[in-house]
C-alpha positions as CSV (number, residue, x, y, z in Angstrom):
1,M,87.1,-169.6,21.9
2,G,85.0,-166.4,22.0
3,L,82.5,-168.7,24.6
4,V,85.7,-170.0,27.1
5,R,86.2,-166.2,27.3
6,V,83.0,-165.9,28.2
7,L,82.5,-169.2,30.1
8,G,85.4,-167.2,32.3
9,R,84.6,-164.3,33.0
10,F,81.2,-165.5,34.3
11,H,82.5,-167.8,35.9
12,A,84.9,-164.2,37.0
13,R,81.9,-162.3,38.0
14,I,80.5,-165.0,40.0
15,Y,83.2,-166.2,42.2
16,R,83.9,-162.2,43.0
17,L,80.0,-161.9,43.9
18,T,80.4,-165.3,46.2
19,G,84.5,-164.6,47.7
20,G,84.2,-167.9,46.1
21,R,82.0,-169.9,47.6
22,F,80.2,-170.7,44.8
23,V,82.5,-171.6,41.3
24,G,85.1,-172.1,44.0
25,R,86.2,-175.0,43.5
26,V,85.9,-178.5,40.8
27,G,85.8,-180.7,43.0
28,K,88.6,-180.7,45.1
29,A,90.2,-178.8,43.3
30,P,90.5,-175.3,44.1
31,I,89.7,-172.3,42.4
32,L,91.9,-168.7,42.5
33,L,90.5,-165.7,39.9
34,L,94.7,-164.1,38.8
35,T,94.1,-160.7,36.7
36,T,97.2,-159.8,34.1
37,T,97.8,-157.4,32.4
38,G,97.2,-157.8,28.5
39,R,100.5,-157.0,26.7
40,R,98.8,-156.1,23.4
41,T,96.0,-153.2,25.4
42,G,96.9,-152.6,29.1
43,A,93.9,-153.9,30.0
44,P,93.0,-157.2,33.2
45,R,92.5,-160.0,31.6
46,T,91.6,-162.2,34.2
47,A,90.5,-166.3,34.6
48,P,89.8,-169.0,36.6
49,L,92.6,-171.2,37.5
50,L,93.3,-174.1,39.7
51,Y,95.5,-173.4,42.5
52,L,98.1,-175.4,45.0
53,R,100.0,-173.8,48.1
54,D,102.8,-174.4,47.7
55,G,104.2,-172.9,52.0
56,G,103.8,-169.4,51.0
57,Q,103.3,-169.1,47.6
58,L,100.5,-169.4,45.4
59,A,101.7,-171.9,41.9
60,I,99.1,-172.7,38.8
61,V,99.6,-174.4,35.4
62,A,99.2,-173.0,32.1
63,S,97.3,-176.0,30.8
64,F,95.2,-174.5,28.2
65,G,93.7,-177.6,28.1
66,G,97.0,-178.9,26.6
67,H,96.4,-176.8,23.1
68,P,100.1,-176.3,21.0
69,T,99.9,-172.8,22.6
70,H,99.9,-170.6,25.8
71,P,97.1,-169.4,27.3
72,V,97.4,-165.7,27.0
73,W,97.4,-165.0,30.5
74,Y,100.8,-167.0,30.6
75,L,101.7,-164.7,27.6
76,N,100.6,-161.8,29.7
77,L,102.7,-162.0,32.3
78,Q,105.9,-162.8,30.9
79,A,105.1,-159.1,29.7
80,N,104.1,-158.5,33.5
81,P,104.8,-160.5,35.9
82,E,102.5,-158.4,38.2
83,V,99.0,-159.7,39.0
84,R,96.4,-159.5,40.5
85,V,95.0,-162.9,43.4
86,Q,91.8,-163.1,44.8
87,V,91.5,-166.5,46.8
88,G,87.8,-166.1,48.9
89,R,87.7,-163.2,49.5
90,D,91.3,-162.6,50.0
91,R,92.7,-160.4,47.4
92,F,96.6,-159.2,46.2
93,T,99.6,-158.2,44.8
94,A,101.8,-160.7,43.2
95,T,104.7,-161.3,41.5
96,A,104.8,-164.2,38.6
97,R,107.4,-166.0,37.2
98,T,107.5,-170.0,35.7
99,A,108.6,-172.4,37.8
100,S,112.3,-173.7,38.1
101,A,113.1,-177.3,36.5
102,E,113.4,-179.0,39.8
103,E,110.3,-176.8,41.6
104,R,107.8,-177.5,38.2
105,E,109.6,-181.4,39.2
106,R,107.9,-181.6,42.2
107,L,105.3,-179.3,41.9
108,W,103.5,-181.0,38.5
109,P,103.1,-184.9,39.9
110,L,101.0,-183.1,43.0
111,F,98.8,-181.3,40.1
112,V,98.3,-184.7,38.3
113,E,97.4,-185.8,41.8
114,M,94.7,-182.9,42.0
115,Y,93.4,-182.9,38.9
116,P,94.0,-185.7,36.9
117,G,93.0,-184.1,34.0
118,Y,96.1,-182.2,33.4
119,A,98.5,-185.3,32.7
120,G,95.9,-185.7,29.4
121,Y,96.4,-182.3,28.2
122,Q,99.9,-183.0,28.6
123,E,99.6,-186.4,26.1
124,K,97.6,-184.3,24.1
125,T,100.8,-181.1,23.0
126,T,104.3,-181.3,22.1
127,R,105.1,-177.8,25.1
128,E,105.6,-178.2,28.0
129,I,103.4,-177.1,30.2
130,P,104.9,-174.5,32.1
131,V,104.6,-174.4,35.8
132,V,104.1,-170.4,38.0
133,V,104.2,-169.7,40.9
134,L,102.9,-166.4,42.4
135,E,104.2,-165.0,44.9
136,R,102.5,-162.2,46.9
137,A,103.6,-158.9,46.8
């Protein structure tokens, strides 16, 4: 996991420097930066993540590549749902919450359409991969 962490930090640095002009997409899928507060350390932790716009909110997926456990950023936001988000050059505070069953049912197919890899991640794990809604503060 060390390499993933290093690549994530590099990605976040380039994203911040360029306002998302570089490394702001994976194919057609847009990327945002999500900064959570470490539940054990209290330190800020930033992850580049694919997202969808859902009305005035944003939605992200806690896939962790189909691993059997949730990603650390998801565990962090469960402990402290106040997060910082950067979309391009726009930076703001948001409250994160796990999508309701109805929201997930509606959003999941849109995520799979945007990034088909999500379907494979869900098949790879027994946990239901959470969809997270970010509500701007």
